[in-house]
C-alpha positions in Angstrom: -21.9 17.1 30.4 -18.3 17.8 31.1 -15.5 16.8 28.7 -14.2 14.3 31.3 -17.6 12.6 31.6 -18.0 12.5 27.8 -14.6 10.8 27.4 -15.3 8.3 30.1 -18.7 7.5 28.6 -17.1 7.2 25.1 -14.5 4.7 26.4 -17.0 2.6 28.3 -17.8 0.5 25.3 -15.6 -2.5 24.3 -15.9 -1.7 20.5 -14.7 1.8 21.0 -11.8 0.6 23.1 -10.8 -1.7 20.1 -11.0 1.3 17.7 -8.9 3.5 19.9 -6.2 0.8 20.3 -6.1 0.2 16.5 -5.8 3.9 15.8 -2.8 4.2 18.1 -0.8 2.5 15.4 -1.9 4.6 12.4 -4.8 6.3 10.8 -7.4 4.0 9.3 -10.4 4.3 7.0 -13.9 3.1 7.9 -13.5 0.2 5.4 -10.1 -0.8 7.0 -11.6 -0.7 10.5 -14.5 -2.8 9.2 -12.1 -5.4 7.7 -10.0 -5.6 10.8 -12.9 -5.9 13.3 -15.4 -7.7 11.1 -18.1 -5.4 12.2 -20.7 -3.6 10.0 -20.0 -0.3 8.5 -22.9 1.5 10.2 -21.8 0.2 13.6 -18.2 1.4 13.0 -19.3 4.8 11.8 -21.6 5.3 14.8 -18.7 4.6 17.2 -16.3 6.8 15.2 -18.8 9.6 15.3 -19.1 9.4 19.1 -15.3 9.3 19.6 -14.8 12.2 17.3 -17.5 14.3 19.1 -15.7 13.9 22.4 -12.4 15.1 20.8 -10.5 11.9 21.1 -10.4 11.4 17.3 -10.0 13.6 14.2 -10.7 12.7 10.6 -9.8 13.8 7.1 -11.2 12.9 3.7 -9.4 11.5 0.7 -11.8 11.3 -2.2 -14.8 9.3 -1.1 -13.0 7.8 1.9 -12.7 9.2 5.4 -9.6 8.4 7.5 -9.6 8.6 11.3 -6.7 9.1 13.7 -6.2 9.9 17.4 -6.3 13.6 18.1 -2.7 14.7 18.5 -3.8 18.1 19.7 -6.0 16.8 22.5 -5.2 18.0 26.0 -3.3 16.0 28.6 -6.5 14.6 30.2 -7.6 13.2 26.8 -4.2 11.6 26.2 -4.5 10.0 29.6 -7.9 8.5 28.8 -6.6 7.2 25.5 -3.7 5.5 27.3 -6.2 3.8 29.7 -8.4 2.9 26.7 -5.5 1.1 25.0 -4.7 -0.8 28.1 -8.3 -1.8 28.5 -8.5 -3.0 24.8 -5.5 -5.3 25.4 -7.6 -7.2 27.9 -10.4 -7.9 25.4 -10.7 -11.3 23.8 -10.6 -9.7 20.3 -7.3 -7.9 21.0 -5.0 -10.5 19.4 -7.0 -10.9 16.2 -7.3 -7.2 15.9 -3.6 -6.7 16.0 -3.0 -9.5 13.5 -5.5 -8.0 11.1 -4.1 -4.5 11.6 -0.6 -5.8 10.7 -2.1 -7.4 7.6 -4.0 -4.3 6.5 -1.1 -2.0 6.9 1.3 -4.3 5.1 -1.2 -4.4 2.2 -1.1 -0.7 1.9 2.5 -1.0 0.7 1.7 -3.5 -1.9 0.9 -1.3 -4.9 0.4 -4.4 -7.0 -2.9 -5.1 -5.2 -4.1 -1.6 -5.9 -3.3 -2.0 -9.6 -5.0 -5.3 -9.7 -8.2 -4.0 -8.1 -8.2 -1.1 -10.6 -7.8 -3.4 -13.5 -10.4 -5.8 -12.2 -12.8 -3.0 -11.6 -12.5 -1.9 -15.2 -12.5 -5.4 -16.7 -16.3 -6.0 -16.7 -17.3 -2.4 -17.2 -17.0 -2.3 -21.0 -17.1 -5.0 -23.7 -13.9 -5.8 -25.6 -13.9 -8.4 -28.4 -11.9 -11.5 -27.4 -11.2 -10.2 -23.9 -12.0 -12.7 -21.1 -10.6 -14.0 -17.9 -10.1 -17.3 -19.7 -7.8 -15.7 -22.2 -6.0 -13.8 -19.4 -5.6 -17.1 -17.5 -3.8 -18.7 -20.5 -1.6 -15.7 -20.8 -0.6 -15.9 -17.1 0.1 -19.6 -17.3 2.7 -18.9 -19.9 4.6 -16.7 -17.4 4.9 -19.5 -14.8 8.4 -20.8 -14.3 9.1 -24.6 -14.3 8.0 -25.2 -10.7 7.2 -28.3 -8.7 3.7 -27.8 -7.3 1.6 -29.7 -4.8 -2.2 -29.2 -5.1 -3.6 -30.3 -1.8 -7.3 -31.1 -1.7 -7.2 -31.2 -5.6 -10.6 -32.9 -6.2 -10.7 -34.2 -9.7 -7.7 -32.0 -10.6 -9.0 -29.1 -12.7 -6.4 -26.7 -11.3 -3.7 -29.3 -11.3 -4.3 -30.0 -15.0 -4.0 -26.4 -15.9 -0.7 -26.1 -13.9 0.7 -29.3 -15.4 0.7 -27.8 -18.8 3.4 -25.3 -17.7 5.0 -26.6 -14.5 7.8 -29.2 -14.3 5.8 -31.4 -12.1 2.4 -31.3 -10.3 1.4 -33.6 -7.4 -2.4 -33.6 -6.8 -3.5 -35.0 -3.4 -7.0 -35.8 -2.4 -8.6 -38.0 0.2 -11.3 -39.3 -2.1 -10.2 -42.5 -3.9 -12.8 -42.0 -6.7 -11.5 -38.4 -7.3 -7.9 -39.6 -7.4 -8.8 -42.5 -9.9 -10.8 -40.1 -12.1 -8.1 -37.4 -12.1 -5.3 -39.9 -12.8 -7.2 -41.4 -15.7 -8.0 -38.0 -17.2 -4.3 -36.9 -16.9 -3.3 -40.1 -18.9 -5.9 -39.4 -21.5 -4.6 -35.8 -21.9 -1.0 -37.0 -22.0 0.1 -35.1 -18.8 3.0 -37.3 -17.7 4.1 -34.7 -15.2 0.8 -34.8 -13.3 0.7 -37.4 -10.5 -2.4 -38.1 -8.3 -1.9 -39.4 -4.8 -4.5 -40.5 -2.2 -3.9 -38.8 1.2 -5.2 -36.2 3.6 -4.4 -32.5 4.0 -3.0 -32.8 7.5 -0.2 -35.2 6.5 0.1 -35.0 2.7 2.0 -38.0 1.1 4.7 -35.8 -0.4 8.4 -35.9 0.4 9.7 -33.2 2.8 11.3 -30.1 1.2 10.4 -31.3 -2.3 8.1 -28.7 -3.8 8.3 -25.0 -4.8 4.7 -24.2 -4.3 1.8 -25.6 -2.3 -1.7 -24.7 -3.2 -4.8 -25.1 -1.0 -7.6 -23.9 -3.3 -11.0 -24.1 -1.5 -9.7 -27.1 0.4 -8.7 -25.9 3.8 -12.3 -25.7 5.0 -12.6 -29.4 4.4 -9.7 -30.2 6.8 -10.3 -31.7 10.2 -7.5 -29.5 11.7 -6.6 -26.5 9.4 -3.6 -25.4 11.6 -2.1 -28.9 11.2 -2.7 -28.8 7.4 -0.8 -25.6 7.2 2.1 -27.2 9.2 2.0 -30.1 6.8 2.1 -27.8 3.8 5.3 -26.1 5.2 6.9 -29.5 5.7 6.8 -30.4 2.0 8.0 -27.0 0.8 11.6 -26.2 -0.1 13.3 -23.3 1.7 12.0 -20.2 0.1 9.0 -22.0 -1.3 5.5 -20.5 -1.1 2.1 -21.5 0.3 -1.0 -20.1 -1.4 -4.4 -20.6 0.2 -7.7 -19.6 -1.5 -10.6 -20.1 0.8 -13.8 -18.5 2.0 -14.0 -15.7 4.5 -15.9 -16.8 7.7 -19.7 -16.9 6.9 -23.0 -18.1 8.4 -24.3 -20.2 5.6 -24.8 -23.3 7.7 -26.2 -25.3 4.7 -22.7 -25.4 3.3 -21.9 -28.3 5.7 -24.6 -30.5 4.1 -24.4 -29.2 0.6 -20.6 -29.1 0.2 -19.3 -31.2 3.1 -17.5 -28.2 4.6 -16.0 -28.8 8.0 -15.5 -25.0 8.6 -17.7 -22.1 7.5 -14.7 -20.2 6.2 -12.0 -18.5 8.2 -11.1 -15.2 9.9 -8.1 -13.6 8.4 -6.6 -13.3 11.9 -6.9 -17.1 12.5 -5.2 -17.8 9.2 -2.4 -15.3 9.8 -1.8 -16.8 13.3 -1.7 -20.4 12.0 0.7 -19.5 9.3 2.9 -17.5 11.7 3.0 -20.4 14.2 3.8 -22.9 11.4 6.9 -20.8 10.6 5.9 -18.9 7.5 7.3 -15.5 6.7 6.2 -12.6 4.5 2.5 -13.4 5.2 0.0 -11.5 3.1 -3.8 -12.0 3.4 -6.5 -10.2 1.5 -10.0 -10.6 0.3 -9.8 -11.0 -3.5 -13.5 -11.7 -4.6 -17.0 -11.0 -3.4 -20.1 -12.7 -4.8 -23.0 -10.5 -5.8 -25.7 -13.2 -5.1 -26.7 -14.5 -1.7 -25.1 -15.8 0.5 -22.5 -13.4 -0.8 -19.5 -15.6 -0.2 -16.1 -13.7 0.0 -12.9 -15.3 -1.1 -9.5 -14.6 0.5 -6.0 -15.3 -0.7 -3.3 -16.0 1.9 0.3 -16.2 0.8 3.4 -17.1 2.9 7.0 -18.1 2.4 8.9 -20.8 4.1 
């Protein structure tokens, strides 16, 4: 088969078009391509192998990781095929999400703090150390918190809000369950937390004054919202200029039982959707990354999304 026919055959698949369009921006590892496209590793590797075989891509190794890029030394015909492939990829329904996820992945490369955290976290459980625990580290980190005004939206009974109230200037905990609000408020009084206030309300329109808080937290709460995009807009409304939104939630999954077991409205979220909703709401300096993966089925993954008003 001629090189021309091989290239045409290689670019006849939508997934391979997506890969070519992503690699036009920068080289990417298999793991990064998997994170961007949400496709399985074996599927990604198969497509990369075919594109490399045709001479459209080249690869290099860095430790255990392989990075792929467009072949800069390819002939003029190959460059023409690549150009057509990129145009074709832009017409695919996944194009917008791919570009948002690519932007996020490349931005994260520059955040060395994430790398350091992953290295520390990877070592943490590897060897026993007397008195060393995430609980102890949590107390240490709480001492670093500045005197912020925080809104904990979808707070439930207020476990996180209680912890934050021990260091923050004020914490407003909002939940749409009257029993939860009553229970949390009673417990706050019992613990002498006068700076912790519970309010009954929903995520989409939190009962908090506009431009009044430094930090909004949505911790495993957004997937309970009727309209997640509207909830993010509501979070921005109550933030002071320069304030931050932090979202901890599940990566999109297929564990349908979560609707009945936990009352979830959404089965997690795509990073691309979260990025788009935050961008449309007016947030800047958006960073989204997967920060935890469960070892046991259904292997839930947790992502952290951060944005600044």
